[in-house]
C-alpha positions in Angstrom: 41.6 -15.5 15.3 40.9 -11.8 14.9 40.5 -10.0 18.3 38.8 -7.1 16.5 35.7 -9.0 15.2 35.5 -10.6 18.6 35.2 -7.4 20.4 32.7 -6.0 17.8 30.4 -8.8 18.4 30.8 -8.8 22.2 30.1 -5.1 22.1 27.1 -5.4 19.9 24.6 -6.5 22.8 25.6 -3.3 24.8 24.5 -0.9 22.0 21.0 0.2 22.3 18.2 -0.1 19.6 18.3 3.5 19.3 22.1 3.6 18.5 21.6 0.5 16.3 19.0 2.5 14.4 21.4 5.5 13.9 24.0 3.4 12.9 21.9 1.8 10.5 20.6 5.2 9.0 24.1 6.5 8.8 25.2 3.5 6.7 22.5 4.0 4.5 22.8 7.6 3.9 26.7 7.8 4.0 28.0 4.5 2.4 24.8 3.6 0.3 23.7 7.2 -0.7 20.2 6.5 0.3 18.2 9.4 1.5 14.6 9.6 3.3 13.3 11.1 -0.1 14.5 7.9 -2.1 12.8 5.6 0.6 9.5 7.7 0.4 9.6 7.5 -3.3 10.2 3.6 -3.5 7.3 3.2 -0.9 5.1 5.3 -2.8 6.1 3.3 -6.0 5.3 0.1 -4.2 1.9 1.4 -2.7 0.8 2.3 -6.3 1.8 -0.9 -7.8 0.1 -2.9 -4.9 -3.2 -0.8 -5.6 -2.9 -1.5 -9.4 -2.6 -5.0 -8.6 -5.6 -5.1 -6.1 -8.0 -3.5 -8.5 -6.8 -5.8 -11.4 -7.5 -8.8 -9.2 -10.6 -7.5 -8.1 -11.9 -7.1 -11.5 -10.7 -10.3 -12.7 -12.7 -12.1 -10.0 -15.8 -9.8 -10.4 -18.1 -10.6 -13.3 -19.5 -6.9 -13.9 -22.2 -8.3 -16.2 -23.5 -10.5 -13.4 -23.4 -7.5 -10.9 -25.5 -5.2 -13.2 -28.1 -7.8 -13.9 -28.3 -8.8 -10.4 -28.7 -5.1 -9.5 -31.4 -4.6 -12.1 -33.5 -7.6 -11.4 -33.5 -7.2 -7.6 -34.3 -3.4 -7.3 -36.8 -0.8 -7.5 -34.9 1.1 -10.3 -37.0 -0.4 -13.2 -38.2 2.7 -15.3 -35.8 5.3 -13.7 -32.7 5.1 -15.6 -31.3 8.1 -14.1 -31.7 7.0 -10.6 -30.1 3.5 -11.7 -27.1 5.0 -13.3 -26.4 7.7 -10.6 -26.6 4.8 -7.9 -24.4 2.5 -9.8 -21.8 5.3 -10.2 -21.9 5.9 -6.6 -21.8 2.3 -5.4 -18.7 1.6 -7.8 -16.8 4.7 -6.3 -17.5 3.6 -2.8 -16.3 -0.1 -3.6 -13.1 1.2 -5.1 -12.6 3.9 -2.6 -13.0 1.3 0.3 -10.4 -1.0 -1.5 -8.0 1.7 -2.3 -7.8 3.6 1.2 -4.0 3.7 1.5 -2.2 6.5 3.0 1.3 7.5 3.9 2.3 9.6 6.7 5.7 11.4 7.6 6.6 10.9 11.1 
């Protein structure tokens, strides 16, 4: 049996979370060559892809024609095309903004 592995395993429990995190960060940077910028870029790419999928799935589930017809028949817009168009734009923009509110922060 290799005593080196045994001492590392026994000593692992005495390493603090902060020290483990520092060891992990050093391993990623020194051994794997992964930088903070790489990770941020990957996160940004993943967020963009998820946002694209959410929008795509939302529009697949929503019958736009039905939404428009319902809005026209159940409103007081009749005869006021400009008001109707502006209101539809504002509502569509708000719906998209509500679904796509995603932020990344540097700590």
